[in-house]
PDB file of N, H, CA, C and O in Angstrom:
ATOM      1  N   UNK A   1      -7.931  22.939  -5.345  1.00  0.00           N
ATOM      2  CA  UNK A   1      -8.039  21.515  -5.111  1.00  0.00           C
ATOM      3  C   UNK A   1      -9.516  21.123  -5.104  1.00  0.00           C
ATOM      4  O   UNK A   1     -10.347  21.826  -4.529  1.00  0.00           O
ATOM      5  N   UNK A   2      -9.829  20.027  -5.731  1.00  0.00           N
ATOM      6  H   UNK A   2      -9.153  19.456  -6.198  1.00  0.00           H
ATOM      7  CA  UNK A   2     -11.196  19.565  -5.863  1.00  0.00           C
ATOM      8  C   UNK A   2     -11.594  18.759  -4.632  1.00  0.00           C
ATOM      9  O   UNK A   2     -10.852  17.869  -4.215  1.00  0.00           O
ATOM     10  N   UNK A   3     -12.750  19.054  -4.046  1.00  0.00           N
ATOM     11  H   UNK A   3     -13.353  19.777  -4.384  1.00  0.00           H
ATOM     12  CA  UNK A   3     -13.198  18.289  -2.880  1.00  0.00           C
ATOM     13  C   UNK A   3     -13.888  17.017  -3.344  1.00  0.00           C
ATOM     14  O   UNK A   3     -14.524  16.978  -4.397  1.00  0.00           O
ATOM     15  N   UNK A   4     -13.744  15.982  -2.534  1.00  0.00           N
ATOM     16  H   UNK A   4     -13.227  16.014  -1.679  1.00  0.00           H
ATOM     17  CA  UNK A   4     -14.336  14.691  -2.857  1.00  0.00           C
ATOM     18  C   UNK A   4     -15.113  14.205  -1.640  1.00  0.00           C
ATOM     19  O   UNK A   4     -14.743  14.495  -0.502  1.00  0.00           O
ATOM     20  N   UNK A   5     -16.182  13.471  -1.882  1.00  0.00           N
ATOM     21  H   UNK A   5     -16.483  13.235  -2.806  1.00  0.00           H
ATOM     22  CA  UNK A   5     -16.956  12.891  -0.791  1.00  0.00           C
ATOM     23  C   UNK A   5     -16.179  11.724  -0.190  1.00  0.00           C
ATOM     24  O   UNK A   5     -15.451  11.013  -0.882  1.00  0.00           O
ATOM     25  N   UNK A   6     -16.352  11.552   1.093  1.00  0.00           N
ATOM     26  H   UNK A   6     -16.943  12.129   1.655  1.00  0.00           H
ATOM     27  CA  UNK A   6     -15.708  10.428   1.780  1.00  0.00           C
ATOM     28  C   UNK A   6     -16.613   9.208   1.636  1.00  0.00           C
ATOM     29  O   UNK A   6     -17.810   9.269   1.918  1.00  0.00           O
ATOM     30  N   UNK A   7     -16.024   8.102   1.192  1.00  0.00           N
ATOM     31  H   UNK A   7     -15.052   8.053   0.962  1.00  0.00           H
ATOM     32  CA  UNK A   7     -16.825   6.894   1.030  1.00  0.00           C
ATOM     33  C   UNK A   7     -16.953   6.181   2.385  1.00  0.00           C
ATOM     34  O   UNK A   7     -16.244   6.532   3.328  1.00  0.00           O
ATOM     35  N   UNK A   8     -17.845   5.189   2.495  1.00  0.00           N
ATOM     36  H   UNK A   8     -18.421   4.904   1.729  1.00  0.00           H
ATOM     37  CA  UNK A   8     -18.070   4.525   3.783  1.00  0.00           C
ATOM     38  C   UNK A   8     -16.813   3.898   4.398  1.00  0.00           C
ATOM     39  O   UNK A   8     -16.638   3.937   5.616  1.00  0.00           O
ATOM     40  N   UNK A   9     -15.952   3.329   3.577  1.00  0.00           N
ATOM     41  H   UNK A   9     -16.094   3.298   2.588  1.00  0.00           H
ATOM     42  CA  UNK A   9     -14.727   2.724   4.110  1.00  0.00           C
ATOM     43  C   UNK A   9     -13.806   3.790   4.704  1.00  0.00           C
ATOM     44  O   UNK A   9     -13.226   3.594   5.771  1.00  0.00           O
ATOM     45  N   UNK A  10     -13.678   4.913   4.008  1.00  0.00           N
ATOM     46  H   UNK A  10     -14.150   5.073   3.140  1.00  0.00           H
ATOM     47  CA  UNK A  10     -12.847   6.004   4.525  1.00  0.00           C
ATOM     48  C   UNK A  10     -13.423   6.555   5.827  1.00  0.00           C
ATOM     49  O   UNK A  10     -12.685   6.854   6.765  1.00  0.00           O
ATOM     50  N   UNK A  11     -14.742   6.686   5.874  1.00  0.00           N
ATOM     51  H   UNK A  11     -15.342   6.443   5.112  1.00  0.00           H
ATOM     52  CA  UNK A  11     -15.392   7.180   7.092  1.00  0.00           C
ATOM     53  C   UNK A  11     -15.122   6.233   8.264  1.00  0.00           C
ATOM     54  O   UNK A  11     -14.826   6.682   9.371  1.00  0.00           O
ATOM     55  N   UNK A  12     -15.226   4.916   8.018  1.00  0.00           N
ATOM     56  H   UNK A  12     -15.467   4.552   7.119  1.00  0.00           H
ATOM     57  CA  UNK A  12     -14.993   3.944   9.074  1.00  0.00           C
ATOM     58  C   UNK A  12     -13.564   4.040   9.598  1.00  0.00           C
ATOM     59  O   UNK A  12     -13.332   3.967  10.805  1.00  0.00           O
ATOM     60  N   UNK A  13     -12.606   4.205   8.684  1.00  0.00           N
ATOM     61  H   UNK A  13     -12.794   4.265   7.703  1.00  0.00           H
ATOM     62  CA  UNK A  13     -11.205   4.314   9.097  1.00  0.00           C
ATOM     63  C   UNK A  13     -10.986   5.579   9.923  1.00  0.00           C
ATOM     64  O   UNK A  13     -10.323   5.543  10.960  1.00  0.00           O
ATOM     65  N   UNK A  14     -11.544   6.693   9.460  1.00  0.00           N
ATOM     66  H   UNK A  14     -12.082   6.722   8.618  1.00  0.00           H
ATOM     67  CA  UNK A  14     -11.404   7.950  10.202  1.00  0.00           C
ATOM     68  C   UNK A  14     -12.018   7.820  11.589  1.00  0.00           C
ATOM     69  O   UNK A  14     -11.413   8.238  12.577  1.00  0.00           O
ATOM     70  N   UNK A  15     -13.211   7.246  11.670  1.00  0.00           N
ATOM     71  H   UNK A  15     -13.702   6.906  10.868  1.00  0.00           H
ATOM     72  CA  UNK A  15     -13.871   7.084  12.959  1.00  0.00           C
ATOM     73  C   UNK A  15     -13.101   6.136  13.873  1.00  0.00           C
ATOM     74  O   UNK A  15     -13.052   6.343  15.086  1.00  0.00           O
ATOM     75  N   UNK A  16     -12.502   5.098  13.295  1.00  0.00           N
ATOM     76  H   UNK A  16     -12.542   4.929  12.310  1.00  0.00           H
ATOM     77  CA  UNK A  16     -11.709   4.162  14.103  1.00  0.00           C
ATOM     78  C   UNK A  16     -10.502   4.856  14.707  1.00  0.00           C
ATOM     79  O   UNK A  16     -10.201   4.675  15.887  1.00  0.00           O
ATOM     80  N   UNK A  17      -9.811   5.648  13.900  1.00  0.00           N
ATOM     81  H   UNK A  17     -10.056   5.794  12.941  1.00  0.00           H
ATOM     82  CA  UNK A  17      -8.657   6.372  14.423  1.00  0.00           C
ATOM     83  C   UNK A  17      -9.087   7.432  15.432  1.00  0.00           C
ATOM     84  O   UNK A  17      -8.397   7.653  16.427  1.00  0.00           O
ATOM     85  N   UNK A  18     -10.212   8.085  15.189  1.00  0.00           N
ATOM     86  H   UNK A  18     -10.773   7.906  14.381  1.00  0.00           H
ATOM     87  CA  UNK A  18     -10.692   9.115  16.111  1.00  0.00           C
ATOM     88  C   UNK A  18     -11.068   8.506  17.456  1.00  0.00           C
ATOM     89  O   UNK A  18     -10.948   9.166  18.489  1.00  0.00           O
ATOM     90  N   UNK A  19     -11.517   7.269  17.455  1.00  0.00           N
ATOM     91  H   UNK A  19     -11.615   6.733  16.616  1.00  0.00           H
ATOM     92  CA  UNK A  19     -11.941   6.615  18.697  1.00  0.00           C
ATOM     93  C   UNK A  19     -10.791   5.939  19.440  1.00  0.00           C
ATOM     94  O   UNK A  19     -10.972   5.468  20.562  1.00  0.00           O
ATOM     95  N   UNK A  20      -9.622   5.890  18.829  1.00  0.00           N
ATOM     96  H   UNK A  20      -9.475   6.273  17.917  1.00  0.00           H
ATOM     97  CA  UNK A  20      -8.497   5.229  19.504  1.00  0.00           C
ATOM     98  C   UNK A  20      -8.149   6.001  20.770  1.00  0.00           C
ATOM     99  O   UNK A  20      -8.133   7.232  20.786  1.00  0.00           O
ATOM    100  N   UNK A  21      -7.871   5.250  21.826  1.00  0.00           N
ATOM    101  H   UNK A  21      -7.884   4.251  21.813  1.00  0.00           H
ATOM    102  CA  UNK A  21      -7.688   5.850  23.144  1.00  0.00           C
ATOM    103  C   UNK A  21      -6.268   6.313  23.424  1.00  0.00           C
ATOM    104  O   UNK A  21      -6.049   7.208  24.241  1.00  0.00           O
ATOM    105  N   UNK A  22      -5.316   5.708  22.753  1.00  0.00           N
ATOM    106  H   UNK A  22      -5.494   4.981  22.089  1.00  0.00           H
ATOM    107  CA  UNK A  22      -3.928   6.078  23.023  1.00  0.00           C
ATOM    108  C   UNK A  22      -3.063   5.736  21.818  1.00  0.00           C
ATOM    109  O   UNK A  22      -3.543   5.197  20.820  1.00  0.00           O
ATOM    110  N   UNK A  23      -1.786   6.059  21.929  1.00  0.00           N
ATOM    111  H   UNK A  23      -1.396   6.496  22.739  1.00  0.00           H
ATOM    112  CA  UNK A  23      -0.865   5.853  20.807  1.00  0.00           C
ATOM    113  C   UNK A  23      -0.714   4.387  20.449  1.00  0.00           C
ATOM    114  O   UNK A  23      -0.579   4.051  19.272  1.00  0.00           O
ATOM    115  N   UNK A  24      -0.735   3.503  21.451  1.00  0.00           N
ATOM    116  H   UNK A  24      -0.845   3.776  22.406  1.00  0.00           H
ATOM    117  CA  UNK A  24      -0.609   2.070  21.181  1.00  0.00           C
ATOM    118  C   UNK A  24      -1.788   1.580  20.348  1.00  0.00           C
ATOM    119  O   UNK A  24      -1.605   0.808  19.407  1.00  0.00           O
ATOM    120  N   UNK A  25      -2.980   2.018  20.683  1.00  0.00           N
ATOM    121  H   UNK A  25      -3.129   2.645  21.448  1.00  0.00           H
ATOM    122  CA  UNK A  25      -4.150   1.605  19.925  1.00  0.00           C
ATOM    123  C   UNK A  25      -4.089   2.145  18.492  1.00  0.00           C
ATOM    124  O   UNK A  25      -4.446   1.443  17.545  1.00  0.00           O
ATOM    125  N   UNK A  26      -3.643   3.376  18.342  1.00  0.00           N
ATOM    126  H   UNK A  26      -3.353   3.945  19.111  1.00  0.00           H
ATOM    127  CA  UNK A  26      -3.466   3.954  17.006  1.00  0.00           C
ATOM    128  C   UNK A  26      -2.445   3.147  16.212  1.00  0.00           C
ATOM    129  O   UNK A  26      -2.666   2.851  15.038  1.00  0.00           O
ATOM    130  N   UNK A  27      -1.342   2.793  16.838  1.00  0.00           N
ATOM    131  H   UNK A  27      -1.162   3.034  17.791  1.00  0.00           H
ATOM    132  CA  UNK A  27      -0.315   1.984  16.166  1.00  0.00           C
ATOM    133  C   UNK A  27      -0.851   0.607  15.795  1.00  0.00           C
ATOM    134  O   UNK A  27      -0.521   0.075  14.735  1.00  0.00           O
ATOM    135  N   UNK A  28      -1.683   0.025  16.669  1.00  0.00           N
ATOM    136  H   UNK A  28      -1.952   0.457  17.530  1.00  0.00           H
ATOM    137  CA  UNK A  28      -2.278  -1.275  16.367  1.00  0.00           C
ATOM    138  C   UNK A  28      -3.193  -1.179  15.139  1.00  0.00           C
ATOM    139  O   UNK A  28      -3.184  -2.062  14.281  1.00  0.00           O
ATOM    140  N   UNK A  29      -3.981  -0.100  15.062  1.00  0.00           N
ATOM    141  H   UNK A  29      -3.989   0.618  15.759  1.00  0.00           H
ATOM    142  CA  UNK A  29      -4.834   0.107  13.890  1.00  0.00           C
ATOM    143  C   UNK A  29      -3.994   0.259  12.623  1.00  0.00           C
ATOM    144  O   UNK A  29      -4.323  -0.306  11.580  1.00  0.00           O
ATOM    145  N   UNK A  30      -2.916   1.020  12.721  1.00  0.00           N
ATOM    146  H   UNK A  30      -2.648   1.479  13.569  1.00  0.00           H
ATOM    147  CA  UNK A  30      -2.038   1.201  11.563  1.00  0.00           C
ATOM    148  C   UNK A  30      -1.431  -0.128  11.134  1.00  0.00           C
ATOM    149  O   UNK A  30      -1.324  -0.404   9.939  1.00  0.00           O
ATOM    150  N   UNK A  31      -1.031  -0.954  12.102  1.00  0.00           N
ATOM    151  H   UNK A  31      -1.118  -0.730  13.072  1.00  0.00           H
ATOM    152  CA  UNK A  31      -0.484  -2.273  11.769  1.00  0.00           C
ATOM    153  C   UNK A  31      -1.521  -3.141  11.061  1.00  0.00           C
ATOM    154  O   UNK A  31      -1.194  -3.866  10.121  1.00  0.00           O
ATOM    155  N   UNK A  32      -2.774  -3.065  11.514  1.00  0.00           N
ATOM    156  H   UNK A  32      -3.040  -2.476  12.277  1.00  0.00           H
ATOM    157  CA  UNK A  32      -3.831  -3.848  10.870  1.00  0.00           C
ATOM    158  C   UNK A  32      -4.019  -3.418   9.413  1.00  0.00           C
ATOM    159  O   UNK A  32      -4.177  -4.259   8.528  1.00  0.00           O
ATOM    160  N   UNK A  33      -4.000  -2.116   9.172  1.00  0.00           N
ATOM    161  H   UNK A  33      -3.872  -1.433   9.890  1.00  0.00           H
ATOM    162  CA  UNK A  33      -4.135  -1.629   7.794  1.00  0.00           C
ATOM    163  C   UNK A  33      -2.952  -2.051   6.937  1.00  0.00           C
ATOM    164  O   UNK A  33      -3.122  -2.477   5.795  1.00  0.00           O
ATOM    165  N   UNK A  34      -1.750  -1.931   7.497  1.00  0.00           N
ATOM    166  H   UNK A  34      -1.612  -1.584   8.425  1.00  0.00           H
ATOM    167  CA  UNK A  34      -0.560  -2.357   6.744  1.00  0.00           C
ATOM    168  C   UNK A  34      -0.640  -3.836   6.411  1.00  0.00           C
ATOM    169  O   UNK A  34      -0.368  -4.232   5.278  1.00  0.00           O
ATOM    170  N   UNK A  35      -1.011  -4.659   7.385  1.00  0.00           N
ATOM    171  H   UNK A  35      -1.233  -4.338   8.305  1.00  0.00           H
ATOM    172  CA  UNK A  35      -1.106  -6.096   7.153  1.00  0.00           C
ATOM    173  C   UNK A  35      -2.152  -6.427   6.098  1.00  0.00           C
ATOM    174  O   UNK A  35      -1.958  -7.343   5.298  1.00  0.00           O
ATOM    175  N   UNK A  36      -3.253  -5.693   6.088  1.00  0.00           N
ATOM    176  H   UNK A  36      -3.410  -4.949   6.737  1.00  0.00           H
ATOM    177  CA  UNK A  36      -4.285  -5.880   5.074  1.00  0.00           C
ATOM    178  C   UNK A  36      -3.695  -5.678   3.677  1.00  0.00           C
ATOM    179  O   UNK A  36      -3.896  -6.500   2.783  1.00  0.00           O
ATOM    180  N   UNK A  37      -2.965  -4.574   3.502  1.00  0.00           N
ATOM    181  H   UNK A  37      -2.802  -3.906   4.228  1.00  0.00           H
ATOM    182  CA  UNK A  37      -2.403  -4.286   2.178  1.00  0.00           C
ATOM    183  C   UNK A  37      -1.242  -5.209   1.830  1.00  0.00           C
ATOM    184  O   UNK A  37      -1.045  -5.524   0.656  1.00  0.00           O
ATOM    185  N   UNK A  38      -0.479  -5.645   2.810  1.00  0.00           N
ATOM    186  H   UNK A  38      -0.639  -5.388   3.763  1.00  0.00           H
ATOM    187  CA  UNK A  38       0.593  -6.615   2.547  1.00  0.00           C
ATOM    188  C   UNK A  38      -0.009  -7.922   2.040  1.00  0.00           C
ATOM    189  O   UNK A  38       0.496  -8.521   1.090  1.00  0.00           O
ATOM    190  N   UNK A  39      -1.087  -8.357   2.677  1.00  0.00           N
ATOM    191  H   UNK A  39      -1.497  -7.871   3.449  1.00  0.00           H
ATOM    192  CA  UNK A  39      -1.751  -9.594   2.264  1.00  0.00           C
ATOM    193  C   UNK A  39      -2.288  -9.476   0.840  1.00  0.00           C
ATOM    194  O   UNK A  39      -2.147 -10.403   0.042  1.00  0.00           O
ATOM    195  N   UNK A  40      -2.905  -8.333   0.520  1.00  0.00           N
ATOM    196  H   UNK A  40      -3.020  -7.580   1.168  1.00  0.00           H
ATOM    197  CA  UNK A  40      -3.409  -8.126  -0.844  1.00  0.00           C
ATOM    198  C   UNK A  40      -2.273  -8.106  -1.855  1.00  0.00           C
ATOM    199  O   UNK A  40      -2.391  -8.680  -2.938  1.00  0.00           O
ATOM    200  N   UNK A  41      -1.174  -7.449  -1.507  1.00  0.00           N
ATOM    201  H   UNK A  41      -1.077  -6.982  -0.627  1.00  0.00           H
ATOM    202  CA  UNK A  41      -0.031  -7.381  -2.415  1.00  0.00           C
ATOM    203  C   UNK A  41       0.558  -8.768  -2.656  1.00  0.00           C
ATOM    204  O   UNK A  41       0.868  -9.123  -3.793  1.00  0.00           O
ATOM    205  N   UNK A  42       0.713  -9.548  -1.593  1.00  0.00           N
ATOM    206  H   UNK A  42       0.461  -9.259  -0.669  1.00  0.00           H
ATOM    207  CA  UNK A  42       1.249 -10.906  -1.752  1.00  0.00           C
ATOM    208  C   UNK A  42       0.344 -11.761  -2.632  1.00  0.00           C
ATOM    209  O   UNK A  42       0.824 -12.523  -3.471  1.00  0.00           O
ATOM    210  N   UNK A  43      -0.962 -11.632  -2.441  1.00  0.00           N
ATOM    211  H   UNK A  43      -1.353 -11.012  -1.760  1.00  0.00           H
ATOM    212  CA  UNK A  43      -1.905 -12.403  -3.260  1.00  0.00           C
ATOM    213  C   UNK A  43      -1.795 -12.016  -4.729  1.00  0.00           C
ATOM    214  O   UNK A  43      -1.793 -12.878  -5.607  1.00  0.00           O
ATOM    215  N   UNK A  44      -1.704 -10.720  -4.989  1.00  0.00           N
ATOM    216  H   UNK A  44      -1.705 -10.019  -4.275  1.00  0.00           H
ATOM    217  CA  UNK A  44      -1.592 -10.262  -6.381  1.00  0.00           C
ATOM    218  C   UNK A  44      -0.271 -10.698  -6.996  1.00  0.00           C
ATOM    219  O   UNK A  44      -0.231 -11.096  -8.160  1.00  0.00           O
ATOM    220  N   UNK A  45       0.806 -10.627  -6.231  1.00  0.00           N
ATOM    221  H   UNK A  45       0.774 -10.304  -5.286  1.00  0.00           H
ATOM    222  CA  UNK A  45       2.103 -11.078  -6.760  1.00  0.00           C
ATOM    223  C   UNK A  45       2.074 -12.580  -7.051  1.00  0.00           C
ATOM    224  O   UNK A  45       2.631 -13.028  -8.053  1.00  0.00           O
ATOM    225  N   UNK A  46       1.431 -13.355  -6.184  1.00  0.00           N
ATOM    226  H   UNK A  46       0.978 -12.991  -5.369  1.00  0.00           H
ATOM    227  CA  UNK A  46       1.321 -14.790  -6.417  1.00  0.00           C
ATOM    228  C   UNK A  46       0.502 -15.070  -7.671  1.00  0.00           C
ATOM    229  O   UNK A  46       0.842 -15.959  -8.451  1.00  0.00           O
ATOM    230  N   UNK A  47      -0.586 -14.306  -7.869  1.00  0.00           N
ATOM    231  H   UNK A  47      -0.862 -13.584  -7.235  1.00  0.00           H
ATOM    232  CA  UNK A  47      -1.406 -14.482  -9.068  1.00  0.00           C
ATOM    233  C   UNK A  47      -0.587 -14.187 -10.324  1.00  0.00           C
ATOM    234  O   UNK A  47      -0.661 -14.924 -11.307  1.00  0.00           O
ATOM    235  N   UNK A  48       0.199 -13.099 -10.287  1.00  0.00           N
ATOM    236  H   UNK A  48       0.259 -12.500  -9.489  1.00  0.00           H
ATOM    237  CA  UNK A  48       1.035 -12.755 -11.436  1.00  0.00           C
ATOM    238  C   UNK A  48       2.097 -13.817 -11.692  1.00  0.00           C
ATOM    239  O   UNK A  48       2.408 -14.124 -12.843  1.00  0.00           O
ATOM    240  N   UNK A  49       2.654 -14.379 -10.619  1.00  0.00           N
ATOM    241  H   UNK A  49       2.401 -14.130  -9.684  1.00  0.00           H
ATOM    242  CA  UNK A  49       3.655 -15.437 -10.760  1.00  0.00           C
ATOM    243  C   UNK A  49       3.008 -16.678 -11.374  1.00  0.00           C
ATOM    244  O   UNK A  49       3.559 -17.290 -12.290  1.00  0.00           O
ATOM    245  N   UNK A  50       1.829 -17.039 -10.857  1.00  0.00           N
ATOM    246  H   UNK A  50       1.382 -16.542 -10.114  1.00  0.00           H
ATOM    247  CA  UNK A  50       1.155 -18.252 -11.342  1.00  0.00           C
ATOM    248  C   UNK A  50       0.728 -18.146 -12.796  1.00  0.00           C
ATOM    249  O   UNK A  50       0.762 -19.142 -13.518  1.00  0.00           O
ATOM    250  N   UNK A  51       0.321 -16.943 -13.248  1.00  0.00           N
ATOM    251  H   UNK A  51       0.293 -16.134 -12.661  1.00  0.00           H
ATOM    252  CA  UNK A  51      -0.110 -16.830 -14.644  1.00  0.00           C
ATOM    253  C   UNK A  51       1.034 -16.497 -15.598  1.00  0.00           C
ATOM    254  O   UNK A  51       0.813 -16.338 -16.798  1.00  0.00           O
ATOM    255  N   UNK A  52       2.264 -16.388 -15.070  1.00  0.00           N
ATOM    256  H   UNK A  52       2.444 -16.516 -14.095  1.00  0.00           H
ATOM    257  CA  UNK A  52       3.432 -16.199 -15.906  1.00  0.00           C
ATOM    258  C   UNK A  52       3.777 -14.755 -16.225  1.00  0.00           C
ATOM    259  O   UNK A  52       4.773 -14.493 -16.899  1.00  0.00           O
ATOM    260  N   UNK A  53       2.968 -13.810 -15.749  1.00  0.00           N
ATOM    261  H   UNK A  53       2.159 -14.022 -15.201  1.00  0.00           H
ATOM    262  CA  UNK A  53       3.262 -12.401 -15.982  1.00  0.00           C
ATOM    263  C   UNK A  53       4.531 -11.988 -15.255  1.00  0.00           C
ATOM    264  O   UNK A  53       5.317 -11.186 -15.759  1.00  0.00           O
ATOM    265  N   UNK A  54       4.719 -12.539 -14.076  1.00  0.00           N
ATOM    266  H   UNK A  54       4.081 -13.190 -13.667  1.00  0.00           H
ATOM    267  CA  UNK A  54       5.896 -12.241 -13.259  1.00  0.00           C
ATOM    268  C   UNK A  54       6.733 -13.505 -13.155  1.00  0.00           C
ATOM    269  O   UNK A  54       6.230 -14.566 -12.785  1.00  0.00           O
ATOM    270  N   UNK A  55       8.016 -13.382 -13.483  1.00  0.00           N
ATOM    271  H   UNK A  55       8.425 -12.520 -13.784  1.00  0.00           H
ATOM    272  CA  UNK A  55       8.935 -14.505 -13.349  1.00  0.00           C
ATOM    273  C   UNK A  55      10.293 -13.972 -12.900  1.00  0.00           C
ATOM    274  O   UNK A  55      10.456 -12.765 -12.718  1.00  0.00           O
ATOM    275  N   UNK A  56      11.252 -14.851 -12.725  1.00  0.00           N
ATOM    276  H   UNK A  56      11.120 -15.831 -12.873  1.00  0.00           H
ATOM    277  CA  UNK A  56      12.554 -14.430 -12.213  1.00  0.00           C
ATOM    278  C   UNK A  56      13.233 -13.436 -13.149  1.00  0.00           C
ATOM    279  O   UNK A  56      13.907 -12.516 -12.686  1.00  0.00           O
ATOM    280  N   UNK A  57      13.065 -13.608 -14.453  1.00  0.00           N
ATOM    281  H   UNK A  57      12.518 -14.356 -14.829  1.00  0.00           H
ATOM    282  CA  UNK A  57      13.651 -12.669 -15.410  1.00  0.00           C
ATOM    283  C   UNK A  57      13.056 -11.271 -15.222  1.00  0.00           C
ATOM    284  O   UNK A  57      13.781 -10.276 -15.227  1.00  0.00           O
ATOM    285  N   UNK A  58      11.743 -11.202 -15.058  1.00  0.00           N
ATOM    286  H   UNK A  58      11.153 -12.010 -15.053  1.00  0.00           H
ATOM    287  CA  UNK A  58      11.091  -9.903 -14.839  1.00  0.00           C
ATOM    288  C   UNK A  58      11.577  -9.266 -13.542  1.00  0.00           C
ATOM    289  O   UNK A  58      11.810  -8.059 -13.492  1.00  0.00           O
ATOM    290  N   UNK A  59      11.730 -10.072 -12.492  1.00  0.00           N
ATOM    291  H   UNK A  59      11.541 -11.053 -12.532  1.00  0.00           H
ATOM    292  CA  UNK A  59      12.247  -9.544 -11.222  1.00  0.00           C
ATOM    293  C   UNK A  59      13.678  -9.050 -11.366  1.00  0.00           C
ATOM    294  O   UNK A  59      14.033  -8.007 -10.818  1.00  0.00           O
ATOM    295  N   UNK A  60      14.505  -9.795 -12.101  1.00  0.00           N
ATOM    296  H   UNK A  60      14.216 -10.643 -12.546  1.00  0.00           H
ATOM    297  CA  UNK A  60      15.895  -9.368 -12.326  1.00  0.00           C
ATOM    298  C   UNK A  60      15.938  -8.054 -13.110  1.00  0.00           C
ATOM    299  O   UNK A  60      16.729  -7.167 -12.792  1.00  0.00           O
ATOM    300  N   UNK A  61      15.093  -7.930 -14.126  1.00  0.00           N
ATOM    301  H   UNK A  61      14.449  -8.651 -14.384  1.00  0.00           H
ATOM    302  CA  UNK A  61      15.031  -6.688 -14.902  1.00  0.00           C
ATOM    303  C   UNK A  61      14.574  -5.519 -14.035  1.00  0.00           C
ATOM    304  O   UNK A  61      15.122  -4.420 -14.128  1.00  0.00           O
ATOM    305  N   UNK A  62      13.588  -5.751 -13.210  1.00  0.00           N
ATOM    306  H   UNK A  62      13.142  -6.643 -13.134  1.00  0.00           H
ATOM    307  CA  UNK A  62      13.093  -4.711 -12.318  1.00  0.00           C
ATOM    308  C   UNK A  62      14.176  -4.287 -11.329  1.00  0.00           C
ATOM    309  O   UNK A  62      14.280  -3.109 -10.985  1.00  0.00           O
ATOM    310  N   UNK A  63      14.960  -5.221 -10.884  1.00  0.00           N
ATOM    311  H   UNK A  63      14.875  -6.178 -11.164  1.00  0.00           H
ATOM    312  CA  UNK A  63      16.036  -4.930  -9.936  1.00  0.00           C
ATOM    313  C   UNK A  63      17.091  -4.002 -10.548  1.00  0.00           C
ATOM    314  O   UNK A  63      17.746  -3.245  -9.832  1.00  0.00           O
ATOM    315  N   UNK A  64      17.251  -4.065 -11.869  1.00  0.00           N
ATOM    316  H   UNK A  64      16.719  -4.680 -12.451  1.00  0.00           H
ATOM    317  CA  UNK A  64      18.239  -3.223 -12.545  1.00  0.00           C
ATOM    318  C   UNK A  64      17.686  -1.856 -12.940  1.00  0.00           C
ATOM    319  O   UNK A  64      18.443  -0.984 -13.367  1.00  0.00           O
ATOM    320  N   UNK A  65      16.369  -1.659 -12.802  1.00  0.00           N
ATOM    321  H   UNK A  65      15.754  -2.368 -12.456  1.00  0.00           H
ATOM    322  CA  UNK A  65      15.740  -0.397 -13.193  1.00  0.00           C
ATOM    323  C   UNK A  65      16.128   0.728 -12.240  1.00  0.00           C
ATOM    324  O   UNK A  65      16.310   0.521 -11.041  1.00  0.00           O
ATOM    325  N   UNK A  66      16.248   1.912 -12.806  1.00  0.00           N
ATOM    326  H   UNK A  66      16.101   2.080 -13.781  1.00  0.00           H
ATOM    327  CA  UNK A  66      16.489   3.118 -12.013  1.00  0.00           C
ATOM    328  C   UNK A  66      15.165   3.860 -11.968  1.00  0.00           C
ATOM    329  O   UNK A  66      14.807   4.552 -12.920  1.00  0.00           O
ATOM    330  N   UNK A  67      14.430   3.719 -10.858  1.00  0.00           N
ATOM    331  H   UNK A  67      14.722   3.156 -10.084  1.00  0.00           H
ATOM    332  CA  UNK A  67      13.066   4.225 -10.789  1.00  0.00           C
ATOM    333  C   UNK A  67      12.932   5.518  -9.995  1.00  0.00           C
ATOM    334  O   UNK A  67      11.820   6.004  -9.789  1.00  0.00           O
ATOM    335  N   UNK A  68      14.024   6.065  -9.557  1.00  0.00           N
ATOM    336  H   UNK A  68      14.927   5.670  -9.723  1.00  0.00           H
ATOM    337  CA  UNK A  68      13.947   7.321  -8.796  1.00  0.00           C
ATOM    338  C   UNK A  68      13.649   8.483  -9.714  1.00  0.00           C
ATOM    339  O   UNK A  68      14.022   8.487 -10.887  1.00  0.00           O
ATOM    340  N   UNK A  69      12.974   9.462  -9.163  1.00  0.00           N
ATOM    341  H   UNK A  69      12.670   9.459  -8.210  1.00  0.00           H
ATOM    342  CA  UNK A  69      12.668  10.678  -9.902  1.00  0.00           C
ATOM    343  C   UNK A  69      13.950  11.478 -10.082  1.00  0.00           C
ATOM    344  O   UNK A  69      14.642  11.762  -9.105  1.00  0.00           O
ATOM    345  N   UNK A  70      14.275  11.845 -11.320  1.00  0.00           N
ATOM    346  H   UNK A  70      13.712  11.614 -12.114  1.00  0.00           H
ATOM    347  CA  UNK A  70      15.489  12.637 -11.515  1.00  0.00           C
ATOM    348  C   UNK A  70      15.313  14.050 -10.936  1.00  0.00           C
ATOM    349  O   UNK A  70      14.252  14.661 -11.057  1.00  0.00           O
ATOM    350  N   UNK A  71      16.348  14.530 -10.328  1.00  0.00           N
ATOM    351  H   UNK A  71      17.210  14.033 -10.229  1.00  0.00           H
ATOM    352  CA  UNK A  71      16.324  15.879  -9.769  1.00  0.00           C
ATOM    353  C   UNK A  71      16.890  16.838 -10.796  1.00  0.00           C
ATOM    354  O   UNK A  71      17.900  16.548 -11.437  1.00  0.00           O
ATOM    355  N   UNK A  72      16.248  17.964 -10.951  1.00  0.00           N
ATOM    356  H   UNK A  72      15.427  18.199 -10.430  1.00  0.00           H
ATOM    357  CA  UNK A  72      16.709  18.955 -11.914  1.00  0.00           C
ATOM    358  C   UNK A  72      17.356  20.112 -11.150  1.00  0.00           C
ATOM    359  O   UNK A  72      16.862  20.540 -10.107  1.00  0.00           O
ATOM    360  N   UNK A  73      18.452  20.600 -11.681  1.00  0.00           N
ATOM    361  H   UNK A  73      18.854  20.252 -12.529  1.00  0.00           H
ATOM    362  CA  UNK A  73      19.123  21.749 -11.065  1.00  0.00           C
ATOM    363  C   UNK A  73      18.233  22.975 -11.197  1.00  0.00           C
ATOM    364  O   UNK A  73      17.556  23.165 -12.208  1.00  0.00           O
ATOM    365  N   UNK A  74      18.244  23.789 -10.175  1.00  0.00           N
ATOM    366  H   UNK A  74      18.793  23.635  -9.354  1.00  0.00           H
ATOM    367  CA  UNK A  74      17.415  25.007 -10.208  1.00  0.00           C
ATOM    368  C   UNK A  74      18.064  26.095 -10.992  1.00  0.00           C
ATOM    369  O   UNK A  74      17.503  27.183 -11.119  1.00  0.00           O
TER     370      UNK A  74
END
C-alpha cells in the first residue's frame, strides 16, 4: 500500500476527533461532517437540475438501474 501525506484539512479533522472529550462530542463532530457533505450534495444536485443534466426522466431511469455489485460463486 502506498503511503500518502496528510493534507491540512485531514490533519484538522484528525485533531478535532482526537480532542473530543466524550462519545457525544464525537457524534456531534460526525454530524457536522455529514451535514457539510449533505449540503454540498444538495447544491450539486440543484445545479444539475437547473442546467438540465438531471431531470425526472433521468431520476426514473436511475431508479430502475441495478447498481449492486454482482456476487460470483466461489
